[in-house]
C-alpha positions as CSV (number, residue, x, y, z in Angstrom):
1,M,0.0,0.0,0.0
2,C,1.2,3.5,-0.8
3,S,2.0,5.4,2.4
4,S,1.8,8.9,1.1
5,Y,-1.9,9.4,0.3
6,F,-5.0,10.8,1.9
7,I,-8.7,10.9,1.3
8,D,-10.2,14.4,0.8
9,N,-13.5,15.9,-0.1
10,M,-13.9,16.4,-3.8
11,H,-13.8,20.0,-4.9
12,T,-15.0,21.6,-8.2
13,N,-11.4,22.2,-9.2
14,D,-10.7,18.5,-9.0
15,W,-13.0,17.9,-12.0
16,T,-10.3,17.8,-14.6
17,H,-8.5,15.0,-12.7
18,V,-11.8,13.2,-11.9
19,R,-12.9,13.4,-15.5
20,N,-9.5,12.0,-16.8
21,I,-9.7,9.0,-14.4
22,Y,-13.3,8.4,-15.5
23,L,-12.2,8.5,-19.2
24,K,-9.5,5.9,-18.4
25,G,-12.3,3.7,-16.9
26,I,-14.5,4.3,-20.0
27,A,-11.6,3.2,-22.2
28,T,-11.4,-0.2,-20.5
29,G,-14.9,-1.0,-21.8
30,N,-15.7,-2.7,-18.5
31,A,-16.3,0.2,-16.1
32,T,-19.5,1.8,-17.4
33,F,-22.0,1.9,-20.3
34,Q,-21.0,5.6,-20.8
35,Q,-19.0,6.3,-23.9
36,E,-17.8,9.7,-22.9
37,A,-17.4,11.7,-19.8
38,P,-20.1,14.3,-19.0
39,S,-19.5,18.0,-18.4
40,W,-19.0,19.1,-14.8
41,N,-22.5,20.5,-14.7
42,E,-24.0,17.2,-15.9
43,W,-21.9,15.2,-13.5
44,N,-22.5,17.5,-10.6
45,N,-26.3,17.4,-11.1
46,S,-26.4,13.6,-11.4
47,H,-24.5,12.9,-8.1
48,L,-25.4,13.6,-4.5
49,S,-23.9,16.7,-3.0
50,C,-22.6,14.7,0.0
51,C,-20.3,11.7,-0.2
52,R,-17.9,12.9,-2.9
53,F,-14.2,12.0,-2.2
54,V,-10.9,11.9,-4.0
55,V,-7.6,10.2,-3.2
56,R,-4.7,12.6,-3.2
57,S,-1.2,11.1,-3.7
58,S,2.0,12.5,-5.0
59,D,0.2,15.9,-5.3
60,R,-2.4,14.6,-7.7
61,V,-5.8,13.1,-7.7
62,S,-5.4,9.3,-8.1
63,G,-9.0,8.1,-7.6
64,W,-12.5,9.3,-6.7
65,A,-15.8,8.0,-5.3
66,A,-19.3,9.5,-5.3
67,L,-23.0,8.5,-4.9
68,S,-26.0,9.0,-7.2
69,A,-29.6,8.8,-6.2
70,V,-31.4,5.8,-7.6
71,S,-34.8,7.5,-7.7
72,S,-36.4,10.9,-7.0
73,R,-39.2,9.2,-5.1
74,C,-39.0,9.9,-1.3
75,V,-39.3,6.3,-0.3
76,Y,-35.8,5.7,-2.0
77,A,-34.2,8.7,-0.3
78,G,-31.8,6.4,1.6
79,V,-30.7,4.3,-1.5
80,A,-27.8,5.4,-3.6
81,E,-25.6,4.0,-6.3
82,V,-21.9,3.8,-5.8
83,S,-19.2,4.9,-8.2
84,V,-15.5,4.2,-7.3
85,Y,-12.8,4.9,-9.9
86,V,-9.0,4.6,-9.4
87,D,-6.5,5.7,-11.9
88,S,-5.0,2.7,-13.7
89,D,-1.5,3.9,-12.7
90,Y,-2.5,3.6,-9.0
91,Q,-4.6,0.4,-8.8
92,G,-3.6,-2.3,-6.4
93,K,-2.5,0.2,-3.7
94,G,-5.6,0.1,-1.5
95,F,-7.0,3.4,-2.8
96,G,-10.3,1.8,-3.9
97,S,-10.8,0.2,-0.5
98,S,-9.9,3.5,1.3
99,L,-12.5,5.3,-0.8
100,M,-15.1,2.7,-0.2
101,K,-14.6,2.8,3.6
102,I,-15.1,6.6,3.8
103,L,-18.0,6.4,1.3
104,I,-19.8,3.9,3.5
105,E,-19.1,5.9,6.6
106,D,-20.3,9.2,5.1
107,S,-23.3,7.7,3.4
108,E,-24.5,6.4,6.8
109,K,-23.9,9.9,8.4
110,N,-26.2,11.2,5.7
111,G,-29.0,8.8,6.3
112,I,-28.4,6.4,3.4
113,W,-29.3,2.8,4.3
114,T,-28.6,1.0,1.1
115,L,-25.8,1.3,-1.3
116,Q,-26.0,-0.5,-4.7
117,A,-23.8,-1.1,-7.6
118,G,-24.3,-2.5,-11.2
119,I,-21.0,-4.0,-12.4
120,F,-20.1,-5.8,-15.6
121,P,-19.2,-9.4,-14.8
122,E,-15.8,-8.9,-16.5
123,N,-14.9,-6.3,-14.0
124,Q,-13.8,-8.8,-11.3
125,S,-11.6,-6.3,-9.4
126,S,-14.6,-4.1,-8.8
127,I,-16.8,-7.0,-7.8
128,A,-14.1,-8.1,-5.3
129,L,-13.9,-4.6,-3.9
130,H,-17.6,-4.4,-3.3
131,K,-17.8,-7.9,-1.8
132,K,-14.9,-7.0,0.6
133,W,-17.1,-4.2,1.9
134,E,-20.1,-6.6,2.5
135,F,-22.0,-5.9,-0.7
136,K,-24.1,-9.0,-1.6
137,E,-24.7,-10.1,-5.1
138,V,-28.5,-9.9,-5.5
139,G,-28.9,-10.8,-9.2
140,T,-27.9,-10.4,-12.8
141,R,-29.6,-8.1,-15.3
142,E,-29.1,-10.1,-18.4
143,K,-28.4,-8.2,-21.7
144,I,-29.6,-5.0,-20.0
145,G,-27.9,-2.7,-22.3
146,E,-26.2,-2.6,-25.7
147,M,-22.6,-1.3,-25.9
148,N,-20.7,-1.2,-29.2
149,G,-23.1,-3.8,-30.7
150,V,-22.9,-6.2,-27.8
151,W,-25.6,-6.8,-25.3
152,R,-24.0,-6.7,-21.8
153,D,-25.0,-8.2,-18.5
154,V,-24.7,-6.3,-15.2
155,I,-24.2,-7.9,-11.8
156,L,-26.3,-6.2,-9.1
157,L,-24.8,-5.8,-5.7
158,E,-26.1,-4.1,-2.6
159,R,-25.0,-3.3,0.9
160,R,-27.5,-2.6,3.7
161,S,-26.4,-0.5,6.7
162,K,-26.4,-2.2,10.0
163,D,-27.0,1.2,11.7
164,V,-29.2,3.3,9.4
165,G,-32.8,2.4,8.3
166,I,-33.2,-0.6,10.5
């Protein structure tokens, strides 16, 4: 594990770095259905204002995590979708796990009782990260979306808080 890093709140001026890490994830073909990164305004409007973090290492942003609402219906106010991205140059150093830990802690402080994720089956490292943090596999959405002419499955995982919403 890299010893000189810390988790920080994401700031607007981090967007260029966050976007570049997201673009690297998109380029793998196994991180998201997205084909291009959104503008800051689009991204900002589609993610919760709480629970936004970056990893700072060697004076740069090396990873990020944020939550998105799954629905505008009030009954789902405590359910959010997880996004965790680590720059490919920094994977395997524990950054994803550090981001997930603080994301879970902060989500619970903000009244979120369920975190969920939809992950391509090919993205085994992301599935392993989520399972490490007690996400349970709850199903597979078979051929849920088409990407580059191929229908893709998505593994659904969720984590229920032991403290919030019980």
